[in-house]
Each structure stands twice: as C-alpha cells, then as structure tokens.
C-alpha positions, 0 to 999 in steps of 0.5 A, spaced: 221 962 745 219 956 741 214 954 745 210 961 744 211 960 737 208 953 737 202 955 741 201 961 737 201 957 730 196 952 733 191 957 736 191 960 729 190 954 725 184 952 730 181 959 730 181 959 722 179 952 722 173 953 726 171 960 723 171 957 716 166 951 718 161 956 721 154 956 717 152 964 717 145 966 718 144 968 710 145 960 709 140 958 714 135 963 711 136 961 704 136 954 706 129 955 709 126 959 703 128 953 698 125 948 703 118 952 703 119 953 695 119 945 695 114 944 699 109 949 695 111 945 689 109 938 692 103 941 695 101 943 688 102 936 685 
C-alpha cells in the first residue's frame, strides 16, 4: 500500500512539473510576431 501511494505521488509530481514547463503555440506565435516587429524596426533604421 505504501509503495502504491509513493508511486502515485511521484507520477503526479513528474506530470505536474513536465506539463508546466511546456511552451504553448500561442507563446511561439507571440514571440515570432515580436521578432518580425523588431526586424521591421531595424530595417527602417
């Protein structure tokens, strides 16, 4: 019984840690838009 609880706790912790570190598509799109804007400003200068 203790082993089951321990394994469940470790799996939950790993799942939470890995899920929270993911970068969403929305973040990637926002970063790309910022990069394009910066490039356009640099081209104008």
